[in-house]
C-alpha positions in Angstrom: 71.4 137.3 462.1 70.3 138.0 465.5 70.0 141.7 467.0 73.4 142.1 467.8 74.7 141.1 464.0 71.7 143.5 462.7 73.3 146.5 465.1 76.9 146.0 463.8 75.3 146.0 460.1 73.7 149.1 461.0 77.0 150.7 462.8 79.1 149.8 459.9 76.3 151.7 457.5 76.5 154.6 459.8 80.4 154.5 459.6 80.6 154.7 455.9 78.2 157.9 456.1 80.8 159.5 458.6 83.6 158.6 456.5 82.0 160.3 453.2 81.0 163.3 455.4 84.3 163.5 456.3 86.1 163.6 453.3 83.0 166.1 452.2 84.1 168.6 455.3 87.8 168.0 454.4 87.3 168.7 450.6 85.1 171.9 451.5 82.2 170.7 449.4 79.1 172.6 448.8 77.2 172.1 451.7 79.6 170.4 454.0 81.7 173.4 454.6 80.5 174.3 458.1 79.8 172.3 461.7 76.4 173.1 461.4 75.6 171.1 458.1 77.7 168.2 458.8 75.7 168.0 462.2 72.1 168.2 460.4 73.5 165.6 457.8 74.4 163.5 460.5 71.1 163.9 462.2 69.4 163.1 459.4 70.9 159.8 458.7 70.4 157.8 462.0 66.5 158.1 462.3 66.4 155.6 459.3 68.7 153.0 460.9 67.0 153.4 464.5 70.2 154.5 466.2 70.6 157.2 468.5 73.1 159.9 467.7 74.8 159.5 470.9 76.3 156.5 469.4 79.5 158.7 468.0 80.9 161.4 468.9 81.8 164.5 466.7 85.0 166.1 466.9 86.1 169.0 464.4 90.0 170.3 464.4 92.4 172.1 461.8 95.2 169.6 460.6 97.5 170.6 458.3 96.0 174.1 457.8 92.8 172.1 456.2 89.4 171.2 458.2 89.4 167.8 459.6 86.5 166.1 461.1 87.0 162.9 463.6 84.2 160.9 465.4 84.2 157.8 467.6 81.9 155.3 468.9 80.8 156.4 472.7 81.5 152.6 474.3 78.8 153.6 477.0 76.5 154.4 474.6 77.0 151.1 472.6 77.0 149.1 476.0 73.5 150.9 477.1 72.1 150.0 473.7 72.8 146.2 473.7 71.6 146.1 477.2 68.6 147.2 476.2 68.1 144.6 473.8 65.5 142.3 474.8 64.4 138.7 473.3 61.2 138.3 471.2 59.6 135.2 470.5 58.2 135.0 467.0 55.2 132.9 466.3 54.0 132.1 462.4 52.5 129.7 460.1 55.4 129.5 457.4 56.4 126.4 458.5 59.1 126.6 455.1 60.6 129.8 455.8 64.0 129.7 457.6 64.4 131.6 460.4 67.0 134.2 458.6 63.5 134.4 456.5 61.4 134.7 459.4 63.3 137.5 461.1 64.0 139.7 458.0 59.8 139.6 457.9 59.4 140.8 461.5 62.5 143.3 461.0 60.8 144.8 457.7 57.4 145.4 459.4 58.8 148.8 460.0 58.5 149.6 456.2 54.8 149.5 456.1 55.0 151.9 459.2 57.3 154.0 457.3 54.8 154.6 454.4 52.0 155.7 457.1 54.7 158.1 458.7 55.5 159.4 455.0 52.0 160.5 454.5 52.2 162.7 457.3 55.2 164.5 456.6 54.4 168.2 456.1 56.2 168.7 452.9 56.4 165.3 450.8 53.1 163.6 450.4 51.6 165.3 452.9 48.0 163.8 452.6 46.9 166.1 455.6 46.1 169.0 455.3 44.0 168.9 452.7 43.6 172.4 450.8 40.8 171.3 448.8 37.2 171.0 449.2 35.5 169.7 446.1 35.4 165.8 446.1 37.3 165.7 442.7 40.3 167.9 443.8 40.3 165.3 447.1 40.2 162.2 445.0 43.2 163.8 442.9 45.3 164.7 446.3 44.8 161.3 447.4 45.7 159.8 443.9 48.9 162.2 444.0 49.9 160.9 447.2 49.6 157.1 446.2 51.6 157.5 443.3 54.5 159.7 445.2 54.5 156.7 447.7 54.9 153.9 444.6 58.1 156.0 443.0 59.7 155.8 446.3 58.9 152.1 446.8 60.5 151.9 443.3 63.4 153.9 443.9 64.4 151.8 447.0 63.6 148.5 444.8 66.1 149.9 442.3 68.9 150.9 444.8 68.3 147.5 446.3 68.8 146.0 442.9 72.2 147.6 442.3 73.4 146.8 445.9 72.8 150.1 447.7 71.9 149.5 451.3 70.1 153.1 451.8 66.8 154.1 451.8 64.7 156.5 449.2 65.0 159.3 451.6 68.6 159.2 451.7 68.9 158.9 448.2 66.7 162.1 447.3 68.7 163.6 450.3 71.9 163.2 448.4 70.6 164.0 444.8 69.6 167.1 446.5 72.7 168.1 447.4 73.7 167.7 443.4 74.4 171.3 442.2 74.8 172.8 438.8 77.4 175.8 438.6 77.4 178.2 435.8 80.7 179.6 434.8 81.2 182.4 432.1 84.2 182.0 429.9 85.7 185.4 428.3 84.3 186.1 425.1 81.3 184.0 425.3 78.1 184.9 424.7 76.3 182.3 427.3 77.1 181.1 430.4 78.3 177.4 430.6 76.8 174.8 432.8 78.6 171.9 435.1 77.8 169.6 437.5 79.9 170.5 440.9 82.0 167.1 441.5 79.6 164.6 442.8 80.0 162.0 445.8 80.5 158.2 445.3 76.9 157.8 446.7 75.5 160.2 444.0 77.5 158.4 441.3 76.1 155.3 442.9 72.3 156.7 442.9 72.3 157.9 439.5 73.9 154.9 437.9 70.9 152.9 439.6 68.7 154.9 438.1 70.1 154.8 434.8 71.9 157.7 434.4 75.7 158.5 434.2 77.5 161.9 434.5 79.6 162.6 431.1 81.3 166.1 430.6 79.7 167.7 433.9 76.2 166.5 432.6 73.8 163.8 434.1 72.8 161.9 431.0 70.6 159.0 430.6 72.6 155.6 429.7 73.0 154.8 426.0 
């Protein structure tokens, strides 16, 4: 797979996310009813794919009295992206590897870089700053950060094993939008609980983790 094929694959993934956002915006899903929320979710998608948000132009309008969203590939930005592509010569001592395997190993080097980048995240797996002073608490803090990285790596492996091409951060973002609704029926002494309608991505992630949505609840598969 050359870089142009890699770019096409990433664009297809981004289109799938845009189709999902468009459907959620039209159906008025929670956290997808406002333009700012849609743009924010879109801007959180492209960094993991190493793409520019200018590759697609988003438009919002009304169709049949319902909110609608459109997106179009920016041909100028697409041509500029292709022109910036450089050729690289890869040297390896793995003489039995195929060109595809060599390129995949080279392309996946960013996975290690992302692990170090995650430790600098201010809210998740933040190794620094350390709000501890004793050696034992600092060791515990470091241990928790490493365990969190391992869990995220296992999550990505489970996603890939089920054919889902998304990062752990994307999966967490989809699950974070999963909301529970409280309702009170006439004459009931206690409120009822039920999940709001999940998206296809949320259902796929839960399935990869061994859970299923049944009767409005998330249950572990039998």
